[in-house]
C-alpha positions in Angstrom: 1.8 3.2 104.1 3.9 0.0 102.4 0.7 -2.2 102.1 -1.1 1.2 99.7 2.3 1.2 98.0 1.4 -2.7 96.9 -2.2 -1.9 96.7 -1.4 0.7 94.0 1.6 -1.4 92.2 -1.3 -4.4 92.2 -3.9 -1.9 90.7 -1.0 -0.6 88.3 -0.5 -4.2 87.1 -3.9 -5.0 86.7 -4.6 -2.0 84.7 -1.8 -2.3 82.4 -3.0 -6.1 82.4 -6.1 -6.2 80.8 -5.0 -3.1 79.2 -3.6 -5.4 77.3 -5.9 -7.9 76.9 -8.4 -5.7 75.4 -5.8 -4.7 73.0 -4.7 -8.5 72.0 -8.8 -8.8 72.2 -8.8 -6.7 69.3 -6.7 -8.4 66.8 -8.6 -9.4 64.0 -8.8 -12.2 61.6 -10.3 -12.6 58.4 -11.1 -16.7 58.0 -11.6 -16.6 53.8 -13.5 -20.2 52.5 -12.3 -21.4 49.0 -15.1 -19.8 47.5 -14.3 -16.3 48.0 -10.9 -17.5 47.2 -12.0 -18.4 44.1 -14.4 -15.3 43.2 -11.2 -13.6 43.4 -9.4 -15.3 40.7 -12.1 -15.3 38.2 -12.0 -11.2 39.1 -8.6 -11.6 37.6 -8.6 -13.9 35.1 -11.2 -12.0 33.7 -9.8 -8.2 33.7 -7.0 -10.1 31.8 -8.7 -11.9 29.2 -11.0 -8.2 29.1 -8.2 -6.4 28.2 -6.9 -9.1 25.5 -9.9 -8.6 23.9 -10.7 -4.7 24.0 -6.5 -5.1 22.6 -7.7 -7.3 20.0 -11.0 -5.5 18.9 -8.5 -2.0 18.9 -6.0 -3.8 17.3 -8.6 -5.3 14.2 -10.0 -1.9 14.2 -6.8 0.0 13.6 -6.0 -3.2 11.1 -9.1 -2.9 9.1 -8.7 1.2 9.0 -5.8 0.5 7.7 -6.8 -1.7 5.2 -9.1 0.9 3.6 -6.7 3.6 3.0 -4.1 0.8 1.4 -6.5 -0.2 -1.0 -7.8 3.0 -1.2 -4.3 4.6 -2.4 -3.9 2.1 -5.2 -7.7 3.2 -6.2 -6.6 6.6 -6.7 -3.6 5.2 -7.9 -5.7 3.2 -10.9 -7.8 5.7 -11.3 -4.7 8.8 -11.9 -3.4 6.3 -14.1 -6.5 5.9 -16.1 -6.2 9.6 -17.2 -2.4 9.4 -17.7 -3.2 6.2 -19.9 -5.7 7.6 -22.3 -4.2 11.2 -23.1 -0.1 9.5 -23.7 -2.3 6.4 -26.2 -3.5 9.9 -27.8 -0.3 10.8 -28.0 0.7 7.7 -29.3 -1.6 7.8 -32.5 -0.6 10.7 -33.5 3.3 10.2 -33.4 1.6 6.9 -35.5 0.4 9.4 -38.3 3.1 11.5 -38.4 5.1 8.3 -38.9 3.2 6.9 -41.4 3.7 9.9 -43.3 7.3 10.6 -43.3 7.1 6.9 -44.5 5.1 8.4 -47.5 7.4 12.0 -47.7 11.1 11.7 -48.1 11.4 14.5 -47.4 10.3 14.1 -44.0 12.4 11.1 -43.6 15.8 13.2 -44.3 14.0 16.0 -41.6 13.9 12.9 -38.7 17.2 11.8 -39.7 20.1 14.1 -41.4 23.2 13.8 -42.1 23.4 11.0 -39.1 21.4 14.0 -37.2 18.8 12.3 -35.0 15.3 14.3 -34.5 13.1 13.2 -33.4 10.6 16.0 -32.0 9.9 15.7 -35.8 7.5 12.8 -34.9 7.0 12.7 -31.2 7.2 16.3 -30.4 6.8 15.2 -26.9 9.2 12.4 -26.9 9.1 9.3 -26.8 7.7 8.4 -23.1 4.0 11.3 -22.9 3.0 10.3 -18.9 4.7 7.9 -16.5 2.1 5.7 -15.1 3.2 5.6 -11.5 2.7 1.8 -9.8 3.7 2.7 -6.1 0.9 2.3 -3.9 0.7 -0.9 -5.5 4.8 -1.8 -4.2 2.8 -1.4 -0.9 0.1 -2.8 -1.2 2.0 -6.2 -2.3 4.2 -5.4 0.5 1.8 -5.5 3.8 0.1 -8.4 1.8 -2.2 -6.8 -0.1 -3.1 -10.3 -1.6 -4.1 -11.8 1.7 -7.2 -8.9 2.5 -9.0 -8.8 -1.2 -10.6 -12.1 -3.1 -8.3 -13.4 -5.6 -10.1 -12.5 -9.4 -9.4 -8.6 -7.9 -5.8 -9.7 -7.4 -5.3 -11.1 -10.6 -7.3 -8.0 -12.1 -4.6 -6.1 -10.7 -1.3 -8.4 -11.1 -2.3 -7.8 -15.1 -2.9 -4.3 -14.9 -0.1 -3.6 -13.2 2.0 -5.8 -16.0 0.9 -4.2 -19.0 1.9 -1.3 -16.9 5.6 -2.0 -17.0 5.6 -3.3 -20.8 4.1 0.0 -21.6 7.3 2.3 -20.0 9.6 -0.8 -21.2 8.6 0.5 -25.3 10.8 4.1 -23.9 13.5 1.6 -23.5 12.8 -0.7 -26.7 12.3 2.3 -28.8 15.7 3.5 -27.2 17.7 0.8 -28.7 16.5 1.1 -32.0 17.4 5.2 -32.4 20.9 4.6 -30.6 22.7 2.4 -33.2 24.2 3.3 -35.3 22.4 1.6 -38.5 19.4 3.6 -37.2 22.2 6.9 -38.9 22.4 5.9 -42.1 19.9 7.9 -44.6 19.3 4.9 -46.2 18.0 2.9 -43.7 15.3 5.9 -42.4 13.1 4.0 -43.7 13.4 0.8 -41.8 14.5 3.1 -38.8 10.6 4.5 -39.1 8.8 1.0 -39.2 11.2 -0.1 -36.6 9.6 3.1 -33.9 5.9 1.9 -35.9 6.2 -1.7 -34.4 7.5 -1.0 -30.9 5.1 1.7 -30.8 1.5 -1.1 -31.9 3.9 -4.3 -29.7 4.5 -2.4 -26.6 1.7 0.7 -26.2 -0.7 1.1 -28.6 -2.3 -2.3 -28.3 -3.1 -3.4 -25.3 -4.4 0.1 -24.6 -7.9 0.4 -25.2 -8.1 -3.2 -22.9 -6.2 -2.0 -19.8 -8.3 0.8 -19.9 -11.1 -1.1 -20.1 -9.4 -3.8 -16.7 -8.7 0.5 -15.3 -12.4 0.9 -14.7 -12.8 -2.6 -13.6 -10.7 -3.0 -11.1 -11.6 1.3 -9.9 -15.0 -0.1 -9.2 -14.1 -4.0 -7.9 -12.0 -1.6 -5.5 -14.8 0.8 -4.0 -16.2 -2.5 -2.2 -12.8 -2.9 0.3 -13.4 1.3 0.9 -17.1 1.2 1.8 
C-alpha cells in the first residue's frame, strides 16, 4: 500500500509537472523586426497627415463659401443702393427745380420762410434726404479682410463708391447747417439761403450722381465673377 501511495504521488507530480510544462510551452512571444515597426509608424503618420489634409480641405471649402456669401451681400447692397440713388437723384432734381422757381418768384420765397418759420416742404416735400444708401455689408466685408479676397482694381472701385455714398449722406447735415442758422430765417436773406441750399445739393449729391450710377453698374458686374 505504501509503495502504491508513493507511486501514485509520483505519478501525480509527473502529471502536474507535465501540465506546467505544457502551459509554459503554450506561451507565444511575437518578435517584430524593424520593418514592421517602421510600417506601423508610417501608417500612424499617414493617418495624422490625412486627417490634417482633410481638415484643411473642409476649412478652405467653408472659407470659400463664406467669402462667396460675403461678396454677394456687398453686391446685393450695391444693387439696392443703385436703385435708391436713381430715385434719390430724380427727387433732388425736382427740389432744384423748386428752388429755381422760388428764386424768380418772391411770393414762393416767402412761402419757404415766413416770419422766421421754415417751411421746407415747399421746396423739398419728402425732406432733405430722400433715400439712405446703406454700407452695412461693406463694413462687414472690410472687417473680414475683403481686400485679400478680391483684386486691387475692384477694391478701389468699391472704396470710391462707398466714399461717394457717404458724401451724399452728408448733404443732409450740410444743408441743415444752412437752414438752422439765425441768418437763414431773415426775410431779406431768403434768396441767399435758397442759393446756398442749391449749391449744397449740387456739390454733395447731384453733380456726382451720374458718375456714381455708372460705377455702381461696373462694381455689380465685377463682383459677379466672385459669386459664380
